[in-house]
Structure formats: C-alpha cells, structure tokens
C-alpha positions in Angstrom: 67.6 19.9 -114.7 65.3 17.9 -116.7 64.0 14.7 -114.4 63.6 12.0 -116.4 60.4 9.6 -116.2 61.8 5.7 -115.3 60.0 2.3 -115.1 62.1 1.8 -111.5 61.0 4.9 -110.0 61.1 3.6 -106.2 64.6 2.3 -107.0 66.4 5.1 -108.3 66.0 8.7 -110.0 67.2 10.0 -113.3 68.2 13.4 -114.2 69.9 15.4 -116.8 72.8 17.8 -115.4 75.2 20.0 -117.2 78.9 18.7 -115.9 81.0 20.9 -118.6 81.1 23.5 -121.5 83.5 22.7 -124.1 84.2 24.4 -127.4 80.9 26.5 -127.6 79.0 23.5 -126.6 76.8 22.8 -123.4 77.6 19.3 -122.5 75.0 16.8 -120.4 75.3 14.1 -118.4 72.3 11.9 -117.5 72.6 10.9 -113.7 71.0 7.6 -112.5 70.7 7.8 -108.4 69.7 4.6 -106.6 67.3 5.8 -103.8 68.7 5.9 -100.3 71.6 7.6 -98.4 74.5 5.1 -99.8 77.7 5.5 -100.2 76.9 3.8 -103.6 79.2 2.3 -106.5 79.2 4.3 -109.0 80.4 4.2 -113.0 80.8 7.0 -115.8 79.2 5.7 -118.8 80.3 6.3 -122.2 78.5 5.6 -125.2 79.4 4.2 -128.5 78.2 5.5 -132.0 81.7 5.0 -134.2 83.1 8.6 -132.6 80.6 10.7 -135.0 76.9 10.3 -133.1 75.0 8.8 -130.3 74.0 10.4 -126.8 74.1 9.9 -123.1 70.7 7.5 -123.7 72.7 4.9 -125.7 73.3 2.8 -123.0 70.1 3.5 -120.8 69.2 -0.3 -120.7 72.5 -1.1 -119.1 72.4 2.2 -117.0 68.9 1.7 -115.6 69.7 -1.7 -114.8 73.1 -0.7 -112.7 71.1 2.1 -110.8 68.1 -0.8 -110.0 71.2 -2.6 -108.6 72.3 -0.1 -106.7 74.8 2.0 -108.7 75.0 5.3 -109.2 75.6 6.2 -112.9 76.9 9.9 -114.4 75.8 8.6 -118.6 78.4 11.1 -120.5 77.7 13.1 -123.6 80.7 14.5 -125.4 81.9 16.3 -128.2 81.4 14.5 -131.5 83.4 14.0 -135.0 83.8 15.4 -137.4 83.4 18.9 -135.6 85.0 17.6 -132.9 88.1 15.2 -133.9 90.7 13.1 -131.4 91.0 13.7 -128.9 88.4 16.5 -128.0 86.3 13.4 -127.2 88.8 11.9 -125.0 89.2 15.2 -123.1 85.5 15.3 -122.3 85.5 12.0 -120.7 88.8 12.7 -119.0 87.1 15.9 -117.5 83.5 14.0 -116.6 85.6 11.5 -114.9 87.1 13.9 -112.5 84.5 15.9 -112.4 82.4 12.8 -111.3 84.7 12.2 -108.8 85.2 15.4 -107.3 81.0 15.3 -106.8 81.1 12.0 -105.7 79.8 12.7 -102.2 77.2 14.8 -103.2 75.9 12.0 -105.2 76.1 9.1 -102.8 79.6 7.7 -103.6 83.0 7.5 -103.1 85.5 9.1 -105.6 87.8 5.9 -105.2 84.8 3.6 -106.1 84.0 5.0 -109.2 84.8 2.7 -112.3 83.7 3.0 -116.1 81.2 1.1 -118.0 81.4 2.1 -121.7 80.7 0.4 -125.0 82.2 0.3 -128.7 84.2 3.6 -129.5 83.0 4.9 -126.1 85.1 2.3 -124.7 88.2 3.1 -127.4 87.9 6.4 -125.2 87.1 5.3 -121.9 90.1 3.0 -122.0 92.4 5.9 -123.4 91.4 8.0 -120.7 92.2 5.2 -118.0 95.4 4.2 -119.0 96.7 7.8 -119.7 94.6 9.3 -116.6 97.6 12.1 -116.4 97.9 13.0 -120.0 98.4 16.7 -120.3 96.3 16.1 -123.5 93.1 14.3 -122.1 93.5 16.5 -119.3 93.7 19.8 -120.6 90.3 20.8 -119.7 90.3 21.4 -116.0 89.3 23.8 -113.0 90.6 24.7 -109.4 88.5 22.2 -107.7 89.8 19.1 -110.1 93.5 20.2 -110.5 93.6 17.6 -107.5 92.0 14.7 -108.9 93.1 12.2 -111.8 91.2 10.5 -114.3 91.9 6.7 -113.2 89.1 4.9 -112.3 88.8 1.4 -110.0 88.0 -0.6 -112.6 86.3 -1.0 -116.1 83.5 -2.8 -118.1 84.3 -2.5 -121.7 81.5 -3.6 -124.0 82.8 -4.6 -127.6 85.3 -2.4 -127.5 87.3 -0.8 -130.1 90.0 -1.7 -128.5 92.4 -1.2 -131.7 91.3 1.4 -134.0 94.2 0.8 -136.5 93.1 -3.0 -136.8 89.4 -2.1 -136.8 90.3 0.6 -139.8 92.0 -1.6 -142.0 89.6 -4.5 -141.8 86.7 -1.6 -142.4 88.8 -0.5 -146.0 89.2 -4.6 -146.9 85.7 -4.6 -146.2 84.8 -1.7 -148.2 82.5 -0.8 -145.1 82.6 3.0 -146.3 80.6 4.5 -143.0 83.2 3.0 -140.9 86.1 4.3 -142.6 84.6 7.6 -143.2 84.0 7.8 -139.2 87.8 6.4 -138.3 88.5 9.6 -140.9 86.5 11.9 -139.2 87.5 11.4 -136.1 91.1 10.2 -136.2 92.2 12.2 -139.5 94.8 9.0 -140.5 96.4 6.3 -139.7 99.1 8.4 -137.6 96.5 9.4 -134.9 95.1 5.6 -135.2 98.5 4.6 -134.0 99.0 6.8 -131.4 95.7 7.2 -129.6 95.5 3.0 -129.5 94.9 1.2 -126.5 96.3 -2.1 -127.6 99.3 -0.1 -129.0 99.2 1.5 -125.7 100.0 -1.9 -124.0 102.1 -3.4 -127.0 104.3 -0.2 -126.5 104.8 -0.5 -122.5 103.5 2.7 -121.9 103.3 2.8 -118.0 99.6 3.4 -118.2 97.2 2.0 -115.1 95.5 -1.6 -115.1 92.3 -1.3 -113.1 90.4 -4.8 -113.2 88.9 -4.9 -116.3 85.7 -7.2 -117.8 85.2 -7.3 -121.5 82.1 -8.0 -123.3 81.9 -9.5 -127.0 79.8 -11.5 -128.9 80.9 -13.9 -131.7 79.0 -12.5 -134.6 80.0 -8.9 -134.1 81.2 -7.5 -137.5 82.4 -4.4 -136.4 85.6 -5.5 -135.1 88.3 -8.2 -135.9 87.6 -11.7 -134.8 90.8 -11.6 -132.3 90.5 -8.1 -131.1 88.9 -8.8 -127.7 91.0 -11.9 -127.0 94.2 -9.9 -128.4 93.3 -7.1 -126.1 92.5 -8.7 -122.7 95.4 -10.8 -123.0 98.0 -7.9 -123.8 96.3 -6.2 -120.3 97.1 -9.5 -118.2 100.5 -9.7 -119.6 101.1 -6.2 -118.6 100.2 -7.3 -115.0 96.4 -6.1 -115.1 93.6 -8.5 -114.1 91.2 -9.1 -117.2 88.4 -11.3 -117.8 86.8 -12.1 -121.2 83.3 -12.9 -121.5 82.0 -14.3 -125.1 78.5 -14.2 -126.1 78.1 -17.1 -129.1 76.3 -15.7 -132.2 75.8 -12.4 -130.7 76.2 -9.0 -133.0 78.1 -5.6 -132.3 76.0 -4.1 -129.1 73.8 -6.9 -129.2 72.7 -6.3 -125.2 71.4 -2.6 -126.0 69.5 -3.5 -129.4 68.1 -6.5 -127.9 68.0 -6.4 -123.9 65.3 -9.4 -123.1 67.1 -11.8 -124.7 69.1 -14.6 -123.0 72.3 -13.5 -123.7 72.0 -9.7 -123.1 70.3 -10.7 -120.1 73.5 -12.6 -119.2 75.5 -9.8 -120.3 74.0 -7.0 -117.5 73.9 -9.7 -115.2 77.8 -9.8 -115.6 78.1 -6.1 -115.4 75.9 -5.9 -112.6 78.2 -8.2 -110.7 81.3 -7.2 -111.7 80.6 -3.2 -110.7 79.1 -4.3 -107.3 82.0 -6.4 -106.6 84.4 -3.9 -107.2 82.8 -1.1 -106.6 83.3 -0.5 -102.7 79.5 -2.8 -102.3 
C-alpha cells in the first residue's frame, strides 16, 4: 500500500489500495479515512475526464475536505476509453461500489451509509450505476462476497454532471468541439449507446430506477454542458418521485471547485457537499 502524505494528517489518512483487476488492468482506489473508530459516513468518488482521461486524484480537493470533516472516501480509478468503451467503466464503478459496501465495516463505516460524489463524466457513470444497480451488464464483474451486495447508494452528489450525453454530443457537434466529439465517439461509439446509457433518458423512459437523494452543483458559465441540462435532470428526478436539489454558481465554469479551490464559490460548493453528505450519511 502506498501511504499518501496529506496536509491534514491529524484528521485523516490516505492510502492507495487495489480494489479490482479488470481487462488486464490493476485498478487502484485512494482511500481517505478519518482518524477515530467511527462509524463514519462514506462515499465512492468517481472522477471526470470525458471518459478518456483522469484518475483517482482528480477530485482530491473535495475528497480531502470530506475526509477532514469525518467522511470515508474511496476515490476510484476505472478503465478509460478508447481502450475500454462503454459500459466498461460503469462495470468498474458498479464493482467498486459493491466492494466498498462489502468492506464498509473494515474501513470504519456501514454499507447503508455509503453514497457517491462524482463529477462531470464521472457523474454520468455514477448516476447510471445508481439508477441501474442490478443491471446484469454493469454488475457482470463479481465475486462470492459481492454477489449478495448491490450497487445502490444512499445519496448522490453530482458535480457539473453530464446527465444527458446525447444532448452534450449534439452540442459539441454544433460548436465543432473536436475534443469532446472524439471523446464521445471513443467511449460510446455512436448515438445508439448515448441514447441507451443516458441518465436523463432513463428517467424520461420511466425505467424502474432507484432515486436516492440527489444534490447537483452547476456553474452558470459551464461550456461543457447544455444550458438547461442540470435543471432538466433535477426536474425529471423530482417528477419520478425522488428528492433533488440544484445549486447553481454564477459565472462559474466547468469543474470550478477543483480548478480554483480557494475562490468563494468553490468554498461554498465544498461546504454544500460536506453538509449534504454528513446529513444523509448517518452522522
């Protein structure tokens, strides 16, 4: 295990652990664990990167703040496109969630206290896994201990989520954003998969998904999403009977809370995340 130095060592520890092997890859996670016996609230962390880049360190600012507040965080690595297209990464997120739930007591938490904090394309994957926790495609990787555990979560924080990848792809096409266009093609292959693996359309189609309490954080100057994406998704969540809170941040771009963590709006975002998790995670 690789123990990671952190600036709040008196409040939590951080270490890299192996949680799975998939497609010939060793998948690591960074475990942030508060000092003390617990039990603590806990979250699975799912990073962004347009499905093609990034790792477990992307959201370190958020993860460290949660750990310092008394939350166990398991920030996942997962397979990336184009080497591993949809649904490979959702399989990894599903497995990582079940693995964390199966080992919750070992890490000072409880399985029913585990939620998810995810960003951008990571929020797309976390939302799909949570909406379809028993989907046989997503739950295809397993072990005897995990066969009795599903990937449902107690709550979700979705930071600047790509909740409708089909709409985002068409927006990227209109704007001729070649980087995003290629990322969508690398991950989904085509519009059929963008339609099927689409949290917004899962809700619109009336699939029997689970709807844990949801917090969405969205900047108003985010050029990576359609202007109405977060509002449309939170409304659809509530229409289906779930609890959804949308917090907007004036003039903030995509991933603002991790790009400029000392700004007033970033600090407000992190405080909202902490309050949401601590209220719903059993603390």
